[in-house]
Backbone bond lengths (Angstrom), bond angles and torsions (degrees), N, CA, C in turn:
res aa  C-N    CA-C-N  psi(-1)  N-CA   C-N-CA  omega(-1)  CA-C   N-CA-C  phi
1 X - - - 1.429 - - 1.556 106.14 -
2 X 1.350 113.52 133.95 1.465 122.54 178.24 1.635 107.70 -113.98
3 X 1.302 107.59 120.97 1.565 116.06 175.59 1.464 110.52 -103.61
4 X 1.316 116.99 121.38 1.499 125.29 178.99 1.541 107.52 -106.81
5 X 1.318 112.99 120.37 1.450 118.37 179.46 1.569 113.00 -94.84
6 X 1.359 113.97 -15.40 1.429 120.55 -177.59 1.470 108.40 -133.98
7 X 1.329 118.25 143.80 1.426 125.33 179.77 1.505 112.78 -70.20
8 X 1.313 118.34 -40.06 1.400 121.35 177.47 1.530 113.19 -112.42
9 X 1.368 115.77 112.63 1.462 117.54 -173.42 1.464 114.87 -68.41
10 X 1.368 118.99 -8.64 1.429 122.81 -179.65 1.540 107.71 -92.62
11 X 1.312 117.35 -4.43 1.486 122.60 178.27 1.512 111.72 -112.49
12 X 1.333 117.85 80.82 1.438 120.93 -178.00 1.540 106.21 -82.81
13 X 1.294 118.99 157.88 1.415 123.03 178.68 1.562 111.68 -57.91
14 X 1.345 117.11 140.54 1.421 121.92 -173.64 1.512 111.38 -108.14
15 X 1.352 114.82 150.82 1.367 118.92 172.87 1.521 112.74 -62.98
16 X 1.271 121.28 168.27 1.523 122.67 -173.06 1.494 111.11 -60.74
17 X 1.354 122.55 -39.78 1.403 120.95 -176.23 1.567 113.91 -74.19
18 X 1.339 115.35 -4.54 1.551 118.42 175.63 1.496 112.93 -108.02
19 X 1.298 118.20 -0.77 1.511 121.82 -176.67 1.485 106.87 -75.32
20 X 1.330 118.49 133.62 1.417 126.04 177.50 1.491 117.32 -133.64
21 X 1.314 120.62 152.02 1.494 122.72 166.70 1.541 104.79 -78.81
22 X 1.319 116.00 100.11 1.464 119.04 179.91 1.476 113.64 -70.35
23 X 1.287 117.66 -35.84 1.501 122.15 179.64 1.452 110.67 -148.60
24 X 1.325 117.60 139.74 1.483 123.58 177.98 1.482 105.16 -123.27
25 X 1.345 119.04 121.81 1.444 122.91 -178.42 1.523 110.89 -114.84
26 X 1.333 116.02 136.99 1.465 121.60 177.22 1.453 106.33 -116.16
27 X 1.348 115.46 137.46 1.464 121.12 168.36 1.567 105.42 -120.19
28 X 1.385 119.10 112.31 1.408 120.34 -178.07 1.623 108.83 -93.76
29 X 1.258 117.25 119.45 1.480 123.32 -175.16 1.529 106.25 -74.07
30 X 1.376 116.08 150.27 1.374 124.05 179.20 1.540 116.85 -53.28
31 X 1.387 114.91 -27.44 1.464 117.43 -177.05 1.578 108.15 -79.72
32 X 1.255 120.38 -1.50 1.532 126.56 177.01 1.453 115.42 54.82
33 X 1.379 112.68 19.02 1.548 120.91 177.63 1.505 110.96 -109.00
34 X 1.397 116.52 -19.08 1.473 117.20 -175.31 1.550 105.87 -127.17
35 X 1.364 108.68 151.11 1.443 119.45 178.29 1.491 108.38 -140.04
36 X 1.332 116.91 120.20 1.443 120.39 177.36 1.630 105.51 -83.38
37 X 1.276 115.91 130.60 1.478 122.58 -177.37 1.502 107.42 -110.16
38 X 1.301 119.79 115.39 1.457 122.76 179.51 1.520 111.25 -111.82
39 X 1.327 115.65 137.95 1.456 121.07 -177.34 1.540 108.48 -119.19
40 X 1.312 116.56 142.05 1.517 126.07 164.22 1.528 104.67 -119.74
41 X 1.288 117.24 119.28 1.503 122.90 175.35 1.454 113.08 -109.80
42 X 1.354 118.77 160.24 1.350 122.64 175.18 1.563 102.40 -73.72
43 X 1.383 118.22 153.18 1.438 120.18 176.14 1.601 110.33 -57.51
44 X 1.292 115.94 144.73 1.441 116.98 -175.56 1.507 109.18 -133.94
45 X 1.426 110.90 154.91 1.436 120.52 177.12 1.537 112.85 -89.22
46 X 1.276 115.34 -33.00 1.492 125.73 171.17 1.496 113.47 -114.34
47 X 1.331 115.03 139.83 1.499 117.12 -178.79 1.515 113.50 -67.60
48 X 1.340 118.53 121.51 1.464 120.33 177.85 1.457 112.96 -87.89
49 X 1.279 116.13 161.85 1.509 124.97 172.86 1.517 108.87 -109.94
50 X 1.318 119.25 154.33 1.448 124.33 -179.62 1.538 106.70 -132.42
51 X 1.273 111.70 134.91 1.524 118.07 174.25 1.544 104.62 -114.35
52 X 1.339 114.13 132.72 1.513 118.40 179.12 1.501 106.73 -124.96
53 X 1.309 112.33 133.74 1.547 120.92 175.85 1.436 109.58 -133.09
54 X 1.404 113.00 137.99 1.437 116.73 -179.99 1.506 104.23 -126.61
55 X 1.367 118.42 132.17 1.424 125.43 177.64 1.501 108.53 -121.43
56 X 1.386 113.78 143.08 1.436 119.32 179.04 1.563 115.98 -78.00
57 X 1.281 116.15 -174.54 1.578 120.34 -178.70 1.547 109.54 -58.31
58 X 1.369 115.15 -33.04 1.490 117.35 -175.09 1.534 109.36 -90.54
59 X 1.305 120.29 8.65 1.457 121.64 176.36 1.528 113.67 80.73
60 X 1.320 118.54 16.22 1.437 122.30 -178.31 1.562 108.13 -99.55
61 X 1.259 114.75 140.18 1.426 118.48 178.23 1.516 113.38 -57.21
62 X 1.304 117.93 130.69 1.422 125.92 -178.91 1.481 113.88 -115.95
63 X 1.381 120.81 -11.36 1.382 125.39 178.81 1.498 108.55 174.31
64 X 1.303 111.88 160.83 1.512 121.24 175.39 1.456 113.65 -161.67
65 X 1.239 121.79 151.91 1.417 125.71 171.85 1.539 112.23 -154.13
66 X 1.310 115.82 155.97 1.492 122.73 178.72 1.507 110.43 -126.09
67 X 1.244 118.98 128.08 1.400 124.82 168.42 1.532 111.02 -102.47
68 X 1.352 114.32 114.37 1.404 118.86 -170.11 1.643 105.24 -100.72
69 X 1.359 112.44 117.73 1.460 123.53 -179.51 1.531 112.78 45.87
70 X 1.345 110.19 73.72 1.491 119.16 175.40 1.492 110.15 -55.29
71 X 1.269 119.97 143.02 1.489 122.41 -179.22 1.510 111.47 -115.91
72 X 1.329 119.86 -1.54 1.388 123.79 173.95 1.544 110.56 -125.45
73 X 1.327 115.36 155.02 1.473 118.15 179.80 1.562 111.64 -87.99
74 X 1.308 117.35 -11.73 1.495 118.64 178.74 1.518 107.30 -137.50
75 X 1.290 115.19 121.87 1.499 121.70 177.51 1.502 112.48 -161.89
76 X 1.328 117.77 168.90 1.478 119.04 176.38 1.524 106.10 -144.10
77 X 1.343 111.99 157.37 1.486 121.77 173.96 1.556 108.91 -142.17
78 X 1.376 113.84 157.34 1.448 114.72 -178.28 1.533 110.73 -104.85
79 X 1.350 114.50 132.98 1.448 121.81 -177.27 1.513 106.27 -109.57
80 X 1.315 116.68 133.15 1.484 126.15 172.89 1.562 112.51 -87.20
81 X 1.220 121.15 125.98 1.434 123.53 177.67 1.526 110.21 -83.37
82 X 1.317 120.31 131.27 1.472 120.48 -169.08 1.573 109.96 -94.23
83 X 1.205 122.56 -5.07 1.398 123.80 179.41 1.638 112.10 -56.66
84 X 1.345 112.67 140.54 1.446 115.33 -179.18 1.583 109.59 -67.27
85 X 1.336 113.49 -39.88 1.533 120.41 171.17 1.436 106.67 -130.47
86 X 1.364 114.77 138.20 1.429 119.78 -178.50 1.608 110.21 -58.59
87 X 1.384 114.98 143.29 1.405 121.24 174.75 1.502 108.40 -130.77
88 X 1.273 116.46 157.74 1.538 119.24 -175.24 1.580 104.58 -135.64
89 X 1.259 120.19 150.01 1.491 122.97 -7.41 1.587 108.91 -84.36
90 X 1.342 113.52 166.94 1.437 124.72 168.62 1.537 108.93 -102.95
91 X 1.342 109.81 147.50 1.537 115.83 178.47 1.559 104.64 -117.99
92 X 1.310 114.99 123.70 1.441 122.54 176.18 1.478 110.47 -105.85
93 X 1.296 120.25 135.50 1.396 129.45 173.58 1.530 115.04 -122.90
94 X 1.257 121.92 113.86 1.429 124.70 -179.02 1.529 108.80 -110.16
95 X 1.297 119.74 124.42 1.444 127.04 -179.12 1.534 112.76 -118.80
96 X 1.307 112.19 114.36 1.533 118.17 -179.27 1.542 103.80 -88.64
97 X 1.301 117.33 128.38 1.424 120.60 -173.32 1.579 110.54 -150.43
98 X 1.327 115.43 163.17 1.402 127.16 177.66 1.557 111.90 -123.64
99 X 1.314 115.86 129.60 1.474 118.03 -179.74 1.538 108.58 -155.83
100 X 1.318 114.63 146.81 1.426 126.15 174.20 1.479 108.83 -132.15
101 X 1.287 114.33 164.11 1.581 113.09 179.14 1.559 106.18 -66.14
102 X 1.231 122.95 -28.19 1.456 122.13 179.11 1.473 119.93 -77.11
103 X 1.394 113.03 -20.40 1.413 119.66 -170.42 1.557 111.11 -121.17
104 X 1.358 117.95 159.42 1.415 121.54 171.53 1.500 114.87 -75.86
105 X 1.211 118.46 149.03 1.505 122.57 -178.31 1.605 107.74 -60.58
106 X 1.330 112.63 134.91 1.464 120.48 176.52 1.549 109.51 -114.89
107 X 1.274 118.58 106.79 1.475 118.97 176.42 1.507 106.58 -78.87
108 X 1.333 114.39 129.61 1.468 119.47 -178.26 1.551 115.35 -110.40
109 X 1.425 118.14 -27.99 1.402 117.91 -178.29 1.471 104.84 -159.90
110 X 1.375 114.76 141.75 1.447 123.94 176.11 1.529 108.64 -125.82
111 X 1.319 111.09 135.24 1.456 117.90 174.17 1.523 110.09 -130.22
112 X 1.380 116.48 128.18 1.439 120.64 -179.10 1.512 112.91 -115.59
113 X 1.304 114.75 149.67 1.429 120.94 -178.34 1.541 111.70 -146.75
114 X 1.312 117.31 146.15 1.478 121.99 177.01 1.495 106.38 -119.18
115 X 1.325 115.32 130.37 1.484 119.17 177.78 1.542 112.99 -141.54
116 X 1.247 116.49 163.81 1.469 126.97 -178.54 1.537 107.69 -116.58
117 X 1.297 123.17 130.87 1.481 120.15 176.32 1.543 111.46 -76.70
118 X 1.376 117.83 -7.87 1.402 119.19 171.14 1.478 113.93 -68.63
119 X 1.359 118.10 -21.01 1.421 122.32 -178.66 1.546 109.71 -102.68
120 X 1.402 110.74 81.41 1.451 120.79 -177.01 1.548 111.79 -62.99
121 X 1.312 119.23 156.35 1.414 126.09 177.06 1.546 109.29 103.18
122 X 1.394 110.19 -158.02 1.443 120.22 -168.24 1.562 111.59 -90.51
123 X 1.305 116.84 137.81 1.439 121.12 172.70 1.508 110.85 -134.99
124 X 1.327 121.14 133.54 1.460 124.99 -175.76 1.468 111.75 -114.89
125 X 1.316 117.56 134.74 1.389 122.18 178.12 1.540 106.03 -128.37
126 X 1.377 114.95 126.53 1.482 118.44 -169.89 1.535 104.42 -116.77
127 X 1.418 110.24 143.17 1.455 119.70 176.32 1.556 108.86 -69.70
128 X 1.331 116.39 131.67 1.390 122.52 177.75 1.567 107.19 -103.76
129 X 1.288 116.89 111.42 1.510 124.66 -176.59 1.563 110.32 -55.17
130 X 1.268 122.31 -14.76 1.415 122.62 -177.25 1.504 111.50 -97.00
131 X 1.386 118.78 8.01 1.370 121.68 177.16 1.534 112.21 -72.33
């Protein structure tokens, strides 16, 4: 019997300093008030957390969410934009980090994206290893 814990044998779980957001996907709903945010992470040994913040064109916070100790490498969540009227562009910043009550927060990777709610549908942002 062969037990496979990972789909790709060349991608073994990484220590925290090597974990990255490989891909960030956004799906902008037609109502322009909701954005599904999808993440693809490198396999990890320790569960990472992710902080997501969205600011509008005026630099005012339009939404935020925190994923505490993600247990999957591929998942998505829906964020609601708080603006009374949609503005464009929006700037999204996702920070992958590790933190425990006993230790200080350690930011490991940051991925930024700019999007417009006028462009409904799916948008993909990929991590460039040369950044």
